[in-house]
PDB file of N, CA, C and O in Angstrom:
ATOM      1  N   MET A   1     -68.264 -32.271 139.514  1.00  0.00           N
ATOM      2  CA  MET A   1     -69.379 -32.341 140.529  1.00  0.00           C
ATOM      3  C   MET A   1     -68.245 -31.137 141.079  1.00  0.00           C
ATOM      4  O   MET A   1     -68.688 -30.554 142.069  1.00  0.00           O
ATOM      5  N   ILE A   2     -67.018 -30.700 140.685  1.00  0.00           N
ATOM      6  CA  ILE A   2     -66.590 -29.923 141.029  1.00  0.00           C
ATOM      7  C   ILE A   2     -66.642 -28.115 140.446  1.00  0.00           C
ATOM      8  O   ILE A   2     -66.615 -27.081 141.113  1.00  0.00           O
ATOM      9  N   ALA A   3     -66.710 -28.294 139.196  1.00  0.00           N
ATOM     10  CA  ALA A   3     -67.373 -27.128 138.604  1.00  0.00           C
ATOM     11  C   ALA A   3     -68.288 -26.953 138.868  1.00  0.00           C
ATOM     12  O   ALA A   3     -68.450 -25.743 139.022  1.00  0.00           O
ATOM     13  N   ILE A   4     -69.537 -27.763 139.131  1.00  0.00           N
ATOM     14  CA  ILE A   4     -70.983 -27.447 139.726  1.00  0.00           C
ATOM     15  C   ILE A   4     -70.721 -27.009 140.577  1.00  0.00           C
ATOM     16  O   ILE A   4     -71.199 -25.893 140.778  1.00  0.00           O
ATOM     17  N   LYS A   5     -70.086 -27.418 141.293  1.00  0.00           N
ATOM     18  CA  LYS A   5     -69.881 -26.835 142.584  1.00  0.00           C
ATOM     19  C   LYS A   5     -69.362 -24.637 142.563  1.00  0.00           C
ATOM     20  O   LYS A   5     -69.832 -23.620 143.074  1.00  0.00           O
ATOM     21  N   ASP A   6     -68.169 -24.992 141.629  1.00  0.00           N
ATOM     22  CA  ASP A   6     -67.249 -23.471 141.127  1.00  0.00           C
ATOM     23  C   ASP A   6     -68.621 -22.446 140.779  1.00  0.00           C
ATOM     24  O   ASP A   6     -68.913 -21.420 141.395  1.00  0.00           O
ATOM     25  N   PHE A   7     -69.377 -23.059 139.583  1.00  0.00           N
ATOM     26  CA  PHE A   7     -70.243 -22.307 139.834  1.00  0.00           C
ATOM     27  C   PHE A   7     -71.541 -21.746 140.746  1.00  0.00           C
ATOM     28  O   PHE A   7     -72.384 -21.024 140.213  1.00  0.00           O
ATOM     29  N   GLY A   8     -71.621 -22.060 141.896  1.00  0.00           N
ATOM     30  CA  GLY A   8     -72.098 -22.380 143.022  1.00  0.00           C
ATOM     31  C   GLY A   8     -73.626 -22.458 142.449  1.00  0.00           C
ATOM     32  O   GLY A   8     -74.466 -21.559 142.406  1.00  0.00           O
ATOM     33  N   LEU A   9     -73.720 -23.830 142.021  1.00  0.00           N
ATOM     34  CA  LEU A   9     -75.203 -24.073 141.367  1.00  0.00           C
ATOM     35  C   LEU A   9     -75.300 -25.303 142.394  1.00  0.00           C
ATOM     36  O   LEU A   9     -74.326 -25.918 142.828  1.00  0.00           O
ATOM     37  N   SER A  10     -77.306 -25.680 142.863  1.00  0.00           N
ATOM     38  CA  SER A  10     -76.782 -26.348 143.578  1.00  0.00           C
ATOM     39  C   SER A  10     -77.637 -27.666 142.982  1.00  0.00           C
ATOM     40  O   SER A  10     -78.745 -27.384 142.525  1.00  0.00           O
ATOM     41  N   PHE A  11     -77.304 -28.833 142.949  1.00  0.00           N
ATOM     42  CA  PHE A  11     -77.294 -29.900 142.731  1.00  0.00           C
ATOM     43  C   PHE A  11     -77.734 -31.052 143.763  1.00  0.00           C
ATOM     44  O   PHE A  11     -77.689 -30.781 144.963  1.00  0.00           O
ATOM     45  N   ASP A  12     -78.235 -32.559 143.270  1.00  0.00           N
ATOM     46  CA  ASP A  12     -78.094 -33.521 144.075  1.00  0.00           C
ATOM     47  C   ASP A  12     -77.818 -34.632 143.678  1.00  0.00           C
ATOM     48  O   ASP A  12     -78.532 -35.336 142.964  1.00  0.00           O
ATOM     49  N   TYR A  13     -76.381 -34.981 144.257  1.00  0.00           N
ATOM     50  CA  TYR A  13     -75.144 -35.591 144.141  1.00  0.00           C
ATOM     51  C   TYR A  13     -76.255 -37.292 144.356  1.00  0.00           C
ATOM     52  O   TYR A  13     -77.097 -37.541 145.219  1.00  0.00           O
ATOM     53  N   VAL A  14     -75.724 -38.234 143.073  1.00  0.00           N
ATOM     54  CA  VAL A  14     -77.077 -39.787 143.982  1.00  0.00           C
ATOM     55  C   VAL A  14     -75.377 -40.650 143.486  1.00  0.00           C
ATOM     56  O   VAL A  14     -74.870 -40.924 142.398  1.00  0.00           O
ATOM     57  N   ALA A  15     -75.030 -40.803 144.642  1.00  0.00           N
ATOM     58  CA  ALA A  15     -73.705 -42.194 144.042  1.00  0.00           C
ATOM     59  C   ALA A  15     -74.400 -43.004 143.604  1.00  0.00           C
ATOM     60  O   ALA A  15     -75.570 -43.218 143.921  1.00  0.00           O
ATOM     61  N   VAL A  16     -73.289 -43.950 142.247  1.00  0.00           N
ATOM     62  CA  VAL A  16     -73.015 -44.934 141.638  1.00  0.00           C
ATOM     63  C   VAL A  16     -71.989 -45.634 141.983  1.00  0.00           C
ATOM     64  O   VAL A  16     -70.798 -45.435 141.745  1.00  0.00           O
ATOM     65  N   ASN A  17     -72.766 -46.896 142.850  1.00  0.00           N
ATOM     66  CA  ASN A  17     -71.447 -47.668 142.977  1.00  0.00           C
ATOM     67  C   ASN A  17     -70.465 -49.178 142.442  1.00  0.00           C
ATOM     68  O   ASN A  17     -70.481 -50.228 143.084  1.00  0.00           O
ATOM     69  N   MET A  18     -69.952 -49.045 141.620  1.00  0.00           N
ATOM     70  CA  MET A  18     -69.177 -48.887 140.626  1.00  0.00           C
ATOM     71  C   MET A  18     -68.726 -50.944 140.404  1.00  0.00           C
ATOM     72  O   MET A  18     -68.786 -51.744 139.471  1.00  0.00           O
ATOM     73  N   ALA A  19     -68.319 -50.995 141.816  1.00  0.00           N
ATOM     74  CA  ALA A  19     -67.892 -51.625 142.088  1.00  0.00           C
ATOM     75  C   ALA A  19     -68.973 -52.654 142.509  1.00  0.00           C
ATOM     76  O   ALA A  19     -68.624 -53.785 142.847  1.00  0.00           O
ATOM     77  N   LYS A  20     -70.223 -52.302 142.496  1.00  0.00           N
ATOM     78  CA  LYS A  20     -71.542 -53.298 143.201  1.00  0.00           C
ATOM     79  C   LYS A  20     -71.980 -53.554 141.548  1.00  0.00           C
ATOM     80  O   LYS A  20     -72.807 -54.452 141.393  1.00  0.00           O
ATOM     81  N   GLY A  21     -71.530 -52.891 140.371  1.00  0.00           N
ATOM     82  CA  GLY A  21     -72.012 -52.340 139.350  1.00  0.00           C
ATOM     83  C   GLY A  21     -73.352 -52.057 139.022  1.00  0.00           C
ATOM     84  O   GLY A  21     -74.013 -52.494 138.079  1.00  0.00           O
ATOM     85  N   GLU A  22     -73.803 -50.951 140.281  1.00  0.00           N
ATOM     86  CA  GLU A  22     -74.757 -50.278 139.147  1.00  0.00           C
ATOM     87  C   GLU A  22     -74.655 -49.509 138.156  1.00  0.00           C
ATOM     88  O   GLU A  22     -75.737 -49.154 137.687  1.00  0.00           O
ATOM     89  N   ARG A  23     -73.531 -49.029 137.549  1.00  0.00           N
ATOM     90  CA  ARG A  23     -73.914 -48.200 136.730  1.00  0.00           C
ATOM     91  C   ARG A  23     -74.169 -49.333 135.115  1.00  0.00           C
ATOM     92  O   ARG A  23     -73.908 -48.883 134.000  1.00  0.00           O
ATOM     93  N   LEU A  24     -74.693 -50.759 135.323  1.00  0.00           N
ATOM     94  CA  LEU A  24     -75.256 -50.834 134.559  1.00  0.00           C
ATOM     95  C   LEU A  24     -76.187 -51.658 134.629  1.00  0.00           C
ATOM     96  O   LEU A  24     -76.215 -52.675 133.935  1.00  0.00           O
ATOM     97  N   THR A  25     -77.254 -51.283 135.633  1.00  0.00           N
ATOM     98  CA  THR A  25     -78.387 -51.574 136.271  1.00  0.00           C
ATOM     99  C   THR A  25     -79.212 -50.648 135.006  1.00  0.00           C
ATOM    100  O   THR A  25     -78.953 -49.518 134.594  1.00  0.00           O
ATOM    101  N   PRO A  26     -80.424 -51.729 134.534  1.00  0.00           N
ATOM    102  CA  PRO A  26     -80.999 -51.743 133.675  1.00  0.00           C
ATOM    103  C   PRO A  26     -81.804 -50.185 133.850  1.00  0.00           C
ATOM    104  O   PRO A  26     -82.294 -49.866 132.766  1.00  0.00           O
ATOM    105  N   GLU A  27     -82.043 -49.211 134.874  1.00  0.00           N
ATOM    106  CA  GLU A  27     -82.291 -48.404 135.495  1.00  0.00           C
ATOM    107  C   GLU A  27     -81.391 -46.579 134.670  1.00  0.00           C
ATOM    108  O   GLU A  27     -81.738 -45.554 134.084  1.00  0.00           O
ATOM    109  N   TYR A  28     -80.087 -47.284 135.225  1.00  0.00           N
ATOM    110  CA  TYR A  28     -78.958 -46.558 134.917  1.00  0.00           C
ATOM    111  C   TYR A  28     -78.752 -46.650 133.246  1.00  0.00           C
ATOM    112  O   TYR A  28     -78.389 -45.678 132.584  1.00  0.00           O
ATOM    113  N   LEU A  29     -79.008 -47.816 132.743  1.00  0.00           N
ATOM    114  CA  LEU A  29     -78.828 -47.416 131.823  1.00  0.00           C
ATOM    115  C   LEU A  29     -79.450 -47.154 130.099  1.00  0.00           C
ATOM    116  O   LEU A  29     -79.224 -47.230 128.891  1.00  0.00           O
ATOM    117  N   GLN A  30     -80.697 -46.679 131.537  1.00  0.00           N
ATOM    118  CA  GLN A  30     -81.751 -46.039 130.745  1.00  0.00           C
ATOM    119  C   GLN A  30     -81.061 -44.841 130.171  1.00  0.00           C
ATOM    120  O   GLN A  30     -80.993 -44.507 128.988  1.00  0.00           O
ATOM    121  N   LEU A  31     -80.390 -44.058 131.589  1.00  0.00           N
ATOM    122  CA  LEU A  31     -79.659 -42.452 130.993  1.00  0.00           C
ATOM    123  C   LEU A  31     -78.961 -42.358 130.766  1.00  0.00           C
ATOM    124  O   LEU A  31     -78.745 -41.202 130.401  1.00  0.00           O
ATOM    125  N   ASN A  32     -77.558 -43.475 130.652  1.00  0.00           N
ATOM    126  CA  ASN A  32     -76.793 -44.422 130.040  1.00  0.00           C
ATOM    127  C   ASN A  32     -76.929 -45.018 128.702  1.00  0.00           C
ATOM    128  O   ASN A  32     -77.662 -45.997 128.832  1.00  0.00           O
ATOM    129  N   PRO A  33     -76.713 -44.939 127.975  1.00  0.00           N
ATOM    130  CA  PRO A  33     -76.755 -46.427 127.241  1.00  0.00           C
ATOM    131  C   PRO A  33     -74.937 -47.246 127.691  1.00  0.00           C
ATOM    132  O   PRO A  33     -74.676 -48.420 127.957  1.00  0.00           O
ATOM    133  N   LEU A  34     -74.177 -46.243 127.624  1.00  0.00           N
ATOM    134  CA  LEU A  34     -72.684 -46.490 128.068  1.00  0.00           C
ATOM    135  C   LEU A  34     -72.796 -47.447 129.212  1.00  0.00           C
ATOM    136  O   LEU A  34     -72.519 -48.646 129.196  1.00  0.00           O
ATOM    137  N   GLY A  35     -73.209 -46.789 130.125  1.00  0.00           N
ATOM    138  CA  GLY A  35     -72.770 -47.360 131.175  1.00  0.00           C
ATOM    139  C   GLY A  35     -71.901 -46.218 132.051  1.00  0.00           C
ATOM    140  O   GLY A  35     -71.578 -46.219 133.239  1.00  0.00           O
ATOM    141  N   TYR A  36     -71.695 -45.407 131.158  1.00  0.00           N
ATOM    142  CA  TYR A  36     -70.176 -44.234 131.671  1.00  0.00           C
ATOM    143  C   TYR A  36     -71.321 -43.268 133.449  1.00  0.00           C
ATOM    144  O   TYR A  36     -72.521 -43.072 133.642  1.00  0.00           O
ATOM    145  N   VAL A  37     -70.401 -43.052 134.051  1.00  0.00           N
ATOM    146  CA  VAL A  37     -70.417 -41.720 134.748  1.00  0.00           C
ATOM    147  C   VAL A  37     -69.737 -40.635 135.019  1.00  0.00           C
ATOM    148  O   VAL A  37     -68.846 -40.677 135.867  1.00  0.00           O
ATOM    149  N   PRO A  38     -69.955 -39.804 134.535  1.00  0.00           N
ATOM    150  CA  PRO A  38     -71.056 -39.052 134.910  1.00  0.00           C
ATOM    151  C   PRO A  38     -72.534 -39.116 134.036  1.00  0.00           C
ATOM    152  O   PRO A  38     -72.620 -39.487 132.866  1.00  0.00           O
ATOM    153  N   VAL A  39     -74.035 -38.516 135.174  1.00  0.00           N
ATOM    154  CA  VAL A  39     -74.798 -38.530 134.192  1.00  0.00           C
ATOM    155  C   VAL A  39     -75.411 -36.469 134.569  1.00  0.00           C
ATOM    156  O   VAL A  39     -75.757 -36.238 135.728  1.00  0.00           O
ATOM    157  N   LEU A  40     -75.427 -36.049 134.206  1.00  0.00           N
ATOM    158  CA  LEU A  40     -76.337 -35.032 134.225  1.00  0.00           C
ATOM    159  C   LEU A  40     -78.654 -35.204 134.327  1.00  0.00           C
ATOM    160  O   LEU A  40     -79.157 -35.694 133.316  1.00  0.00           O
ATOM    161  N   VAL A  41     -79.207 -34.974 134.972  1.00  0.00           N
ATOM    162  CA  VAL A  41     -80.185 -35.282 135.089  1.00  0.00           C
ATOM    163  C   VAL A  41     -80.875 -33.465 135.642  1.00  0.00           C
ATOM    164  O   VAL A  41     -80.542 -32.855 136.658  1.00  0.00           O
ATOM    165  N   ASP A  42     -82.133 -32.888 134.291  1.00  0.00           N
ATOM    166  CA  ASP A  42     -82.599 -32.214 134.724  1.00  0.00           C
ATOM    167  C   ASP A  42     -83.960 -31.686 134.461  1.00  0.00           C
ATOM    168  O   ASP A  42     -84.387 -30.693 133.872  1.00  0.00           O
ATOM    169  N   GLY A  43     -84.543 -32.764 135.146  1.00  0.00           N
ATOM    170  CA  GLY A  43     -86.123 -32.762 134.458  1.00  0.00           C
ATOM    171  C   GLY A  43     -85.930 -33.814 133.455  1.00  0.00           C
ATOM    172  O   GLY A  43     -85.094 -34.711 133.345  1.00  0.00           O
ATOM    173  N   ASP A  44     -86.785 -33.506 132.860  1.00  0.00           N
ATOM    174  CA  ASP A  44     -86.754 -34.793 131.472  1.00  0.00           C
ATOM    175  C   ASP A  44     -85.504 -34.702 130.430  1.00  0.00           C
ATOM    176  O   ASP A  44     -85.608 -35.303 129.360  1.00  0.00           O
ATOM    177  N   THR A  45     -84.368 -33.988 130.712  1.00  0.00           N
ATOM    178  CA  THR A  45     -83.536 -33.834 129.567  1.00  0.00           C
ATOM    179  C   THR A  45     -81.931 -34.309 130.129  1.00  0.00           C
ATOM    180  O   THR A  45     -81.286 -33.723 130.998  1.00  0.00           O
ATOM    181  N   VAL A  46     -81.561 -35.390 129.453  1.00  0.00           N
ATOM    182  CA  VAL A  46     -80.641 -36.442 130.429  1.00  0.00           C
ATOM    183  C   VAL A  46     -79.265 -36.238 129.362  1.00  0.00           C
ATOM    184  O   VAL A  46     -79.190 -36.466 128.154  1.00  0.00           O
ATOM    185  N   VAL A  47     -77.739 -35.470 130.778  1.00  0.00           N
ATOM    186  CA  VAL A  47     -77.318 -35.215 129.327  1.00  0.00           C
ATOM    187  C   VAL A  47     -75.816 -36.164 130.275  1.00  0.00           C
ATOM    188  O   VAL A  47     -75.900 -36.293 131.496  1.00  0.00           O
ATOM    189  N   PHE A  48     -74.631 -36.703 129.535  1.00  0.00           N
ATOM    190  CA  PHE A  48     -73.783 -37.751 130.010  1.00  0.00           C
ATOM    191  C   PHE A  48     -72.756 -37.441 129.545  1.00  0.00           C
ATOM    192  O   PHE A  48     -72.986 -36.530 128.749  1.00  0.00           O
ATOM    193  N   GLU A  49     -71.252 -37.773 129.587  1.00  0.00           N
ATOM    194  CA  GLU A  49     -70.271 -37.312 129.317  1.00  0.00           C
ATOM    195  C   GLU A  49     -69.434 -36.100 130.083  1.00  0.00           C
ATOM    196  O   GLU A  49     -70.032 -35.024 130.079  1.00  0.00           O
ATOM    197  N   SER A  50     -68.323 -36.111 130.648  1.00  0.00           N
ATOM    198  CA  SER A  50     -67.753 -35.007 131.433  1.00  0.00           C
ATOM    199  C   SER A  50     -67.419 -33.470 131.105  1.00  0.00           C
ATOM    200  O   SER A  50     -67.310 -32.382 131.670  1.00  0.00           O
ATOM    201  N   PHE A  51     -67.320 -34.101 129.761  1.00  0.00           N
ATOM    202  CA  PHE A  51     -67.011 -32.585 128.155  1.00  0.00           C
ATOM    203  C   PHE A  51     -68.427 -31.731 128.339  1.00  0.00           C
ATOM    204  O   PHE A  51     -68.648 -30.751 129.050  1.00  0.00           O
ATOM    205  N   ALA A  52     -69.423 -32.560 127.317  1.00  0.00           N
ATOM    206  CA  ALA A  52     -70.601 -32.576 128.065  1.00  0.00           C
ATOM    207  C   ALA A  52     -71.520 -31.619 129.166  1.00  0.00           C
ATOM    208  O   ALA A  52     -71.785 -30.419 129.097  1.00  0.00           O
ATOM    209  N   ILE A  53     -71.847 -32.494 130.061  1.00  0.00           N
ATOM    210  CA  ILE A  53     -72.125 -31.646 131.258  1.00  0.00           C
ATOM    211  C   ILE A  53     -71.411 -30.556 131.533  1.00  0.00           C
ATOM    212  O   ILE A  53     -72.022 -29.543 131.871  1.00  0.00           O
ATOM    213  N   LEU A  54     -69.605 -30.537 131.420  1.00  0.00           N
ATOM    214  CA  LEU A  54     -69.236 -29.633 131.760  1.00  0.00           C
ATOM    215  C   LEU A  54     -69.495 -27.978 130.889  1.00  0.00           C
ATOM    216  O   LEU A  54     -69.597 -26.857 131.389  1.00  0.00           O
ATOM    217  N   MET A  55     -69.540 -28.408 129.436  1.00  0.00           N
ATOM    218  CA  MET A  55     -69.939 -26.959 128.383  1.00  0.00           C
ATOM    219  C   MET A  55     -71.464 -26.687 128.738  1.00  0.00           C
ATOM    220  O   MET A  55     -72.019 -25.699 128.256  1.00  0.00           O
ATOM    221  N   ASN A  56     -72.124 -27.529 129.553  1.00  0.00           N
ATOM    222  CA  ASN A  56     -72.962 -26.880 129.590  1.00  0.00           C
ATOM    223  C   ASN A  56     -73.181 -25.617 130.859  1.00  0.00           C
ATOM    224  O   ASN A  56     -73.822 -24.586 131.063  1.00  0.00           O
ATOM    225  N   PHE A  57     -72.424 -26.284 131.343  1.00  0.00           N
ATOM    226  CA  PHE A  57     -72.166 -24.562 131.975  1.00  0.00           C
ATOM    227  C   PHE A  57     -71.158 -23.809 132.186  1.00  0.00           C
ATOM    228  O   PHE A  57     -70.876 -23.206 133.222  1.00  0.00           O
ATOM    229  N   VAL A  58     -70.406 -23.850 130.848  1.00  0.00           N
ATOM    230  CA  VAL A  58     -69.566 -22.434 130.747  1.00  0.00           C
ATOM    231  C   VAL A  58     -69.597 -21.871 129.263  1.00  0.00           C
ATOM    232  O   VAL A  58     -69.074 -20.824 128.880  1.00  0.00           O
ATOM    233  N   GLU A  59     -70.177 -22.603 128.656  1.00  0.00           N
ATOM    234  CA  GLU A  59     -70.518 -21.648 127.450  1.00  0.00           C
ATOM    235  C   GLU A  59     -71.643 -20.503 127.244  1.00  0.00           C
ATOM    236  O   GLU A  59     -72.850 -20.461 127.481  1.00  0.00           O
ATOM    237  N   ASP A  60     -71.087 -19.964 126.920  1.00  0.00           N
ATOM    238  CA  ASP A  60     -71.762 -18.116 126.921  1.00  0.00           C
ATOM    239  C   ASP A  60     -72.523 -17.911 125.998  1.00  0.00           C
ATOM    240  O   ASP A  60     -73.616 -17.375 126.181  1.00  0.00           O
ATOM    241  N   LYS A  61     -71.998 -18.388 124.546  1.00  0.00           N
ATOM    242  CA  LYS A  61     -72.726 -18.160 123.683  1.00  0.00           C
ATOM    243  C   LYS A  61     -74.694 -18.719 123.596  1.00  0.00           C
ATOM    244  O   LYS A  61     -75.820 -18.411 123.206  1.00  0.00           O
ATOM    245  N   VAL A  62     -73.963 -19.600 124.217  1.00  0.00           N
ATOM    246  CA  VAL A  62     -75.878 -20.438 124.039  1.00  0.00           C
ATOM    247  C   VAL A  62     -76.986 -19.428 124.725  1.00  0.00           C
ATOM    248  O   VAL A  62     -76.710 -18.594 125.587  1.00  0.00           O
ATOM    249  N   CYS A  63     -78.035 -19.620 124.281  1.00  0.00           N
ATOM    250  CA  CYS A  63     -79.026 -19.155 125.456  1.00  0.00           C
ATOM    251  C   CYS A  63     -79.649 -20.115 126.428  1.00  0.00           C
ATOM    252  O   CYS A  63     -80.019 -21.278 126.262  1.00  0.00           O
ATOM    253  N   PRO A  64     -79.668 -19.417 127.375  1.00  0.00           N
ATOM    254  CA  PRO A  64     -80.214 -20.100 128.774  1.00  0.00           C
ATOM    255  C   PRO A  64     -81.147 -21.478 128.630  1.00  0.00           C
ATOM    256  O   PRO A  64     -81.292 -22.567 129.186  1.00  0.00           O
ATOM    257  N   ASP A  65     -81.614 -20.805 127.658  1.00  0.00           N
ATOM    258  CA  ASP A  65     -83.093 -22.033 127.730  1.00  0.00           C
ATOM    259  C   ASP A  65     -82.478 -23.500 126.524  1.00  0.00           C
ATOM    260  O   ASP A  65     -83.220 -24.464 126.341  1.00  0.00           O
ATOM    261  N   GLU A  66     -81.483 -23.437 126.032  1.00  0.00           N
ATOM    262  CA  GLU A  66     -80.870 -24.137 124.939  1.00  0.00           C
ATOM    263  C   GLU A  66     -79.470 -24.661 125.770  1.00  0.00           C
ATOM    264  O   GLU A  66     -78.735 -25.474 125.210  1.00  0.00           O
ATOM    265  N   LYS A  67     -79.129 -24.133 127.184  1.00  0.00           N
ATOM    266  CA  LYS A  67     -78.089 -24.943 127.225  1.00  0.00           C
ATOM    267  C   LYS A  67     -78.087 -26.508 127.086  1.00  0.00           C
ATOM    268  O   LYS A  67     -77.394 -27.006 126.199  1.00  0.00           O
ATOM    269  N   LEU A  68     -78.879 -27.359 127.973  1.00  0.00           N
ATOM    270  CA  LEU A  68     -79.055 -28.310 127.792  1.00  0.00           C
ATOM    271  C   LEU A  68     -78.849 -29.870 126.886  1.00  0.00           C
ATOM    272  O   LEU A  68     -78.392 -31.004 127.031  1.00  0.00           O
ATOM    273  N   ALA A  69     -79.748 -28.734 125.587  1.00  0.00           N
ATOM    274  CA  ALA A  69     -79.771 -29.273 124.273  1.00  0.00           C
ATOM    275  C   ALA A  69     -78.666 -28.676 123.673  1.00  0.00           C
ATOM    276  O   ALA A  69     -78.134 -29.441 122.870  1.00  0.00           O
ATOM    277  N   TRP A  70     -78.192 -27.725 123.756  1.00  0.00           N
ATOM    278  CA  TRP A  70     -76.444 -28.069 123.340  1.00  0.00           C
ATOM    279  C   TRP A  70     -75.816 -28.804 123.818  1.00  0.00           C
ATOM    280  O   TRP A  70     -74.995 -29.455 123.173  1.00  0.00           O
ATOM    281  N   ALA A  71     -75.993 -28.945 125.103  1.00  0.00           N
ATOM    282  CA  ALA A  71     -74.570 -29.850 125.383  1.00  0.00           C
ATOM    283  C   ALA A  71     -75.140 -31.793 125.474  1.00  0.00           C
ATOM    284  O   ALA A  71     -74.489 -32.661 126.055  1.00  0.00           O
ATOM    285  N   GLN A  72     -76.262 -31.986 124.847  1.00  0.00           N
ATOM    286  CA  GLN A  72     -76.444 -32.901 124.399  1.00  0.00           C
ATOM    287  C   GLN A  72     -75.929 -33.433 123.530  1.00  0.00           C
ATOM    288  O   GLN A  72     -75.601 -34.620 123.554  1.00  0.00           O
ATOM    289  N   CYS A  73     -75.702 -32.406 122.281  1.00  0.00           N
ATOM    290  CA  CYS A  73     -75.247 -32.596 120.862  1.00  0.00           C
ATOM    291  C   CYS A  73     -73.686 -32.763 121.257  1.00  0.00           C
ATOM    292  O   CYS A  73     -72.833 -33.268 120.526  1.00  0.00           O
ATOM    293  N   HIS A  74     -73.493 -32.274 122.473  1.00  0.00           N
ATOM    294  CA  HIS A  74     -72.020 -32.043 122.445  1.00  0.00           C
ATOM    295  C   HIS A  74     -71.367 -33.488 123.337  1.00  0.00           C
ATOM    296  O   HIS A  74     -70.217 -33.564 123.770  1.00  0.00           O
ATOM    297  N   THR A  75     -72.529 -34.653 123.472  1.00  0.00           N
ATOM    298  CA  THR A  75     -72.183 -36.029 124.093  1.00  0.00           C
ATOM    299  C   THR A  75     -71.196 -36.387 122.718  1.00  0.00           C
ATOM    300  O   THR A  75     -71.379 -36.205 121.514  1.00  0.00           O
ATOM    301  N   GLY A  76     -69.712 -37.169 123.750  1.00  0.00           N
ATOM    302  CA  GLY A  76     -69.072 -37.770 122.268  1.00  0.00           C
ATOM    303  C   GLY A  76     -68.349 -37.156 121.747  1.00  0.00           C
ATOM    304  O   GLY A  76     -67.799 -37.847 120.890  1.00  0.00           O
ATOM    305  N   LYS A  77     -68.034 -36.296 121.756  1.00  0.00           N
ATOM    306  CA  LYS A  77     -66.932 -35.078 121.281  1.00  0.00           C
ATOM    307  C   LYS A  77     -66.087 -35.071 122.148  1.00  0.00           C
ATOM    308  O   LYS A  77     -65.047 -34.650 121.640  1.00  0.00           O
ATOM    309  N   GLY A  78     -65.878 -35.422 123.707  1.00  0.00           N
ATOM    310  CA  GLY A  78     -65.106 -35.374 124.792  1.00  0.00           C
ATOM    311  C   GLY A  78     -64.549 -37.047 124.507  1.00  0.00           C
ATOM    312  O   GLY A  78     -64.650 -36.847 123.297  1.00  0.00           O
ATOM    313  N   PHE A  79     -64.138 -38.257 124.563  1.00  0.00           N
ATOM    314  CA  PHE A  79     -63.887 -38.753 123.738  1.00  0.00           C
ATOM    315  C   PHE A  79     -63.456 -38.774 122.121  1.00  0.00           C
ATOM    316  O   PHE A  79     -62.332 -39.098 121.736  1.00  0.00           O
ATOM    317  N   ALA A  80     -64.236 -38.488 121.500  1.00  0.00           N
ATOM    318  CA  ALA A  80     -64.066 -38.837 120.045  1.00  0.00           C
ATOM    319  C   ALA A  80     -62.825 -38.400 119.262  1.00  0.00           C
ATOM    320  O   ALA A  80     -62.478 -38.534 118.088  1.00  0.00           O
ATOM    321  N   GLY A  81     -62.051 -37.581 120.812  1.00  0.00           N
ATOM    322  CA  GLY A  81     -60.924 -37.476 119.490  1.00  0.00           C
ATOM    323  C   GLY A  81     -59.726 -39.100 120.241  1.00  0.00           C
ATOM    324  O   GLY A  81     -58.632 -39.044 119.679  1.00  0.00           O
ATOM    325  N   LYS A  82     -59.779 -40.003 120.998  1.00  0.00           N
ATOM    326  CA  LYS A  82     -59.632 -40.413 121.339  1.00  0.00           C
ATOM    327  C   LYS A  82     -59.492 -41.705 121.003  1.00  0.00           C
ATOM    328  O   LYS A  82     -58.718 -42.532 121.486  1.00  0.00           O
ATOM    329  N   ILE A  83     -60.647 -41.890 119.755  1.00  0.00           N
ATOM    330  CA  ILE A  83     -60.651 -43.042 119.289  1.00  0.00           C
ATOM    331  C   ILE A  83     -59.534 -43.288 118.161  1.00  0.00           C
ATOM    332  O   ILE A  83     -59.258 -42.423 117.330  1.00  0.00           O
ATOM    333  N   TYR A  84     -58.921 -44.539 118.209  1.00  0.00           N
ATOM    334  CA  TYR A  84     -58.446 -44.637 116.988  1.00  0.00           C
ATOM    335  C   TYR A  84     -58.378 -45.397 115.625  1.00  0.00           C
ATOM    336  O   TYR A  84     -57.669 -44.968 114.714  1.00  0.00           O
TER     337      TYR A  84
END
């Protein structure tokens, strides 16, 4: 959220109460099957994981029309290096 604000982009913030298990509801799991936060929803496109969301905003080499799809392909790379 800080990076999105730094880029001066507008967005709708939706709080997810993790203590109440809101990240495990069927509705949320449709957005992110892992139940992690955050999730970026832009129209029909859903990107989850902080790394992939951030890459959507910082990668200058990708055509603007392809940024969300590019970010989706990076989902999983943010934590893949931490799997032992």
